[in-house]
BADRENRO-679140 format. One record per residue (C-alpha): x, y, z; residue in one letter. Coordinates in steps of 0.25 Angstrom, whole numbers. Layout:
BEGIN
   east  north     up  type
      X      Y      Z     A
...
***
This chain:
BEGIN
   east  north     up  type
    -77     39   -274     X
    -85     51   -274     X
    -76     60   -271     X
    -69     57   -285     X
    -83     61   -293     X
    -86     76   -293     X
   -101     81   -289     X
   -105     66   -283     X
   -116     64   -274     X
   -115     48   -276     X
   -108     37   -281     X
   -114     25   -285     X
   -103     14   -287     X
   -109      4   -297     X
    -95     -4   -303     X
    -82     -4   -300     X
    -70    -11   -308     X
    -55    -13   -306     X
    -53      3   -308     X
    -65      9   -312     X
    -79     13   -305     X
    -92     15   -312     X
   -104     20   -306     X
   -115     32   -305     X
   -114     45   -297     X
   -125     56   -293     X
   -120     70   -295     X
   -126     80   -287     X
   -140     83   -292     X
   -137     74   -304     X
   -142     61   -309     X
   -132     48   -307     X
   -121     48   -317     X
   -113     36   -321     X
    -98     37   -317     X
    -85     32   -319     X
    -75     33   -311     X
    -61     28   -315     X
    -47     30   -308     X
    -37     38   -311     X
    -26     30   -312     X
    -13     40   -309     X
    -23     43   -297     X
    -23     31   -290     X
    -11     25   -282     X
     -5     11   -289     X
      0      0   -283     X
     14      5   -280     X
      8     15   -270     X
     -4      7   -264     X
      7     -1   -260     X
     15     10   -254     X
      1     14   -247     X
     -1      0   -242     X
     16     -1   -237     X
     14     12   -228     X
      2      6   -221     X
      8     -4   -218     X
     20      2   -213     X
     11     11   -204     X
      3     -1   -198     X
     18     -9   -197     X
     24      4   -189     X
     12      6   -180     X
     14     -9   -176     X
     27     -5   -172     X
     24      5   -163     X
     13     -2   -156     X
     23    -15   -155     X
     35     -6   -149     X
     25      2   -140     X
     22    -11   -135     X
     35    -15   -133     X
     39     -3   -125     X
     25     -5   -116     X
     30    -18   -114     X
     44    -15   -110     X
     39     -4   -100     X
     30    -14    -94     X
     40    -27    -93     X
     53    -20    -90     X
     66    -28    -89     X
     65    -38    -79     X
     72    -31    -65     X
     66    -42    -56     X
     62    -55    -56     X
     49    -57    -48     X
     45    -69    -40     X
     31    -71    -34     X
     34    -80    -21     X
     23    -94    -22     X
     11    -92    -11     X
     12    -99      2     X
     -3   -104     -2     X
    -10    -91      2     X
    -16    -78     -5     X
     -6    -68      1     X
     11    -68      2     X
     20    -57      3     X
     35    -56      1     X
     42    -46     15     X
     57    -46     13     X
     69    -52      5     X
     83    -53      9     X
     95    -53     -1     X
     95    -67     -4     X
     81    -66    -11     X
     74    -73      1     X
     60    -68      3     X
     51    -67     17     X
     37    -64     18     X
     23    -69     23     X
     13    -77     14     X
     -1    -83     18     X
     -4    -96     18     X
    -16   -104     12     X
    -21   -106     26     X
    -21    -91     26     X
     -9    -90     37     X
      3    -79     35     X
     17    -86     33     X
     30    -81     30     X
     39    -86     20     X
     52    -87     15     X
     54    -88      1     X
     69    -91     -6     X
     72    -89    -22     X
     78   -103    -22     X
     69   -109    -10     X
     55   -104    -13     X
     46   -102     -1     X
     47   -107     13     X
     34   -105     23     X
     41   -100     36     X
     27   -100     45     X
     16    -94     50     X
     18    -77     51     X
     10    -66     58     X
     14    -56     47     X
     22    -42     47     X
     34    -40     39     X
     45    -51     38     X
     60    -50     32     X
     71    -58     30     X
     87    -56     32     X
     98    -61     23     X
    100    -74     32     X
     84    -78     30     X
     80    -73     44     X
     66    -68     44     X
     59    -58     53     X
     45    -58     54     X
     32    -58     63     X
     25    -69     68     X
     13    -73     78     X
     22    -78     91     X
     15    -88    101     X
      5    -78    108     X
      1    -74     94     X
      7    -60     93     X
     13    -57     81     X
     30    -55     84     X
     43    -53     77     X
     51    -66     75     X
     65    -70     68     X
     65    -83     57     X
     77    -89     53     X
     80   -102     45     X
     85   -110     56     X
     79   -104     69     X
     64   -101     64     X
     57    -90     70     X
     60    -84     82     X
     52    -72     89     X
     58    -60     92     X
     48    -55    102     X
     45    -43    106     X
     46    -28    114     X
     37    -31    123     X
     25    -33    115     X
     16    -43    110     X
     21    -41     95     X
     33    -37     87     X
     35    -37     72     X
     49    -39     64     X
     50    -30     53     X
     66    -33     47     X
     77    -41     50     X
     92    -38     47     X
    103    -48     40     X
    108    -50     55     X
     95    -55     61     X
     90    -41     66     X
     76    -41     67     X
     69    -28     67     X
     53    -24     69     X
     42    -19     79     X
     38    -23     92     X
     26    -21    103     X
     31    -16    115     X
     24    -18    131     X
     15     -4    128     X
     10     -8    114     X
     20      1    108     X
     29     -4     96     X
     45     -3     95     X
     54     -7     83     X
     64    -19     87     X
     76    -25     84     X
     78    -39     87     X
     91    -46     86     X
     95    -60     92     X
    107    -54    101     X
     96    -43    108     X
     83    -47    104     X
     72    -38    102     X
     76    -24    104     X
     66    -10    105     X
     72      2     97     X
     63     10    102     X
     55     24     95     X
     60     38     92     X
     52     42    104     X
     36     37     98     X
     29     24    104     X
     32     14     92     X
     42     11     82     X
     43      2     71     X
     57     -5     68     X
     56     -8     51     X
     69    -13     45     X
     83    -14     49     X
     97    -16     41     X
    109    -27     44     X
    114    -15     53     X
    103    -17     62     X
     99     -2     57     X
     85     -1     61     X
     75      7     53     X
     59      9     57     X
     49     19     62     X
     47     26     76     X
     36     35     82     X
     42     49     88     X
     37     54    100     X
     28     61     91     X
     21     48     87     X
     25     50     74     X
     34     39     65     X
     47     41     62     X
     58     31     53     X
     70     28     62     X
     84     20     60     X
     88     12     73     X
    102      6     75     X
    108      1     88     X
    118     13     89     X
    109     25     88     X
     96     19     90     X
     83     25     83     X
     85     36     75     X
     74     44     66     X
     76     45     51     X
     72     58     42     X
     57     58     44     X
     56     65     30     X
     56     49     24     X
     40     44     24     X
     41     35     35     X
     29     27     31     X
     36     22     20     X
     50     19     28     X
     52      3     29     X
     67     -2     25     X
     82      1     27     X
     95     -6     21     X
    109     -6     26     X
    113      5     22     X
    104     11     33     X
     95     17     21     X
     80     20     24     X
     72     24     12     X
     59     31     11     X
     52     44      2     X
     53     58      5     X
     43     69      2     X
     44     82      1     X
     36     95     -4     X
     45     98    -15     X
     46     86    -22     X
     41     73    -25     X
     43     60    -15     X
     57     53    -15     X
     61     40    -10     X
     74     44      0     X
     84     36      8     X
     87     40     22     X
    101     36     28     X
    104     34     43     X
    112     48     45     X
    108     55     34     X
     95     63     28     X
     87     55     18     X
     90     56      3     X
     80     57     -9     X
     84     45    -17     X
     72     47    -29     X
     60     51    -32     X
     48     43    -30     X
     42     38    -45     X
     26     41    -38     X
     29     53    -28     X
     28     44    -16     X
     14     45    -14     X
     13     32     -8     X
     25     26     -5     X
     28     10      2     X
     40      7      8     X
     54      9      3     X
     63     -2      3     X
     79     -2      0     X
     89    -12      2     X
    105    -11      3     X
    106     -8    -13     X
     98      5     -9     X
     85      0    -19     X
     71      3    -15     X
     59     -1    -16     X
     47      5    -15     X
     33      9    -20     X
     22     20    -22     X
      7     21    -26     X
      5     26    -39     X
     -7     36    -36     X
     -7     40    -52     X
    -19     36    -58     X
    -21     34    -75     X
    -28     43    -81     X
    -37     35    -89     X
    -41     25    -75     X
    -53     27    -69     X
    -51     34    -53     X
    -59     20    -49     X
    -51     11    -56     X
    -36     17    -52     X
    -29     12    -40     X
    -15     17    -34     X
     -3      7    -40     X
     10      5    -31     X
     23      7    -38     X
     35     -1    -34     X
     50      3    -37     X
     64     -1    -34     X
     74     10    -35     X
     88      5    -36     X
    101     16    -35     X
    105     12    -49     X
     91     10    -57     X
     82     19    -50     X
     68     16    -49     X
     62      4    -55     X
     48      0    -55     X
     45    -12    -47     X
     31    -16    -51     X
     33    -19    -67     X
     42    -31    -63     X
     31    -38    -52     X
     20    -46    -62     X
      7    -41    -51     X
     -7    -48    -54     X
    -18    -38    -55     X
    -20    -30    -44     X
     -8    -34    -35     X
      1    -24    -28     X
     15    -24    -26     X
     21    -22    -12     X
     37    -23    -11     X
     42    -27      4     X
     56    -28      1     X
     71    -26     -7     X
     83    -35     -5     X
     98    -29     -6     X
     97    -36    -20     X
     84    -30    -25     X
     76    -41    -24     X
     62    -35    -21     X
     49    -44    -13     X
     35    -39    -12     X
     21    -42    -11     X
      9    -43    -23     X
     -3    -39    -16     X
    -17    -41    -24     X
    -28    -34    -17     X
    -41    -44    -14     X
    -55    -43    -18     X
    -65    -48     -7     X
    -65    -60     -2     X
    -51    -63     -8     X
    -40    -63      1     X
    -27    -52     -3     X
    -16    -60    -12     X
     -1    -56    -12     X
     13    -61    -17     X
     25    -62    -14     X
     34    -56    -27     X
     50    -55    -27     X
     57    -47    -36     X
     70    -50    -39     X
     79    -42    -46     X
     87    -46    -61     X
    100    -44    -58     X
    105    -41    -72     X
     94    -32    -76     X
    100    -23    -63     X
    115    -26    -67     X
    119    -35    -57     X
***
């Protein structure tokens, strides 16, 4: 108010009516004087102008609310995309941990679970029939084919771990060894052929192929002491790793006609673990002049690059491929947000599906994980159904906790 009275040091307001102000002013270097401040009507806004100002403020506030709401909707849509998958968490068998190992084309799952007494059993889960306990197991990997035959490992009567075949009408059949005490089954195809690893009398390990007609056959090596059979397709083609004479491991393909043949070593062998019925093997390729790419290797041809890895392939898990050439893989994200202290940052794994028609799909957003749970994907069938494990690191003295999950794709979202 003092700006409207010239040469004023202080104003003492004594009264105010509906329009005028009376009081005393102290002029600079003078005695107080009485003053009357009357408004100039033409300088004051009327009711219409005041209403326009108030309305403008309301429009600004409303606009801010609309922008904030739209931003919230966009963020929600990015965090909650259209449901490409239906996620099912399998019921436990009384213990703290369980995991899904493999899924066949009928959506039937095999895995292992801890019971209330701490023992490990292997289970069979069916979308219609639910969970079925198939008895005590020794550990290792389990696989299932489309006729519900299951390959895995168990403790034999002598207390040694041994590969077995489980069938609905026959139960378990021990597959034997290549002369040693121990064997492990790793995969089974639709013909009931089982692939795995067995100990020899001299303590070395060789890849084996088992079927009812020939029993367990030694697949040999690439010149070194040891080899591993990892998986088999319906044509009886085996994929695995073998030592060379220099003791380095190299991936191989084995078939009945050509025996064991080495794969191009440019693929990162530690991450190869899957072969489809087209005899395709997938894995990362790295070169000094470009970022890492996922590549496919076919028998009789060199590796072919498919797509760049989203995070550069710094740390890559085991990629899986099905007959539709869909690839499941994961990478470790080492990029720390700028605002997060170094002590609070932990690298996170990111999981993806690559589809020839849809490109790369981020899978983590479809799995509702709890705090500090880590997702591991273990298999994909030919219909795109994926199984895995959600694992949570324990805080001593708590036991580790894990639960099995099944990701079934929503057909209408994939145009099926």
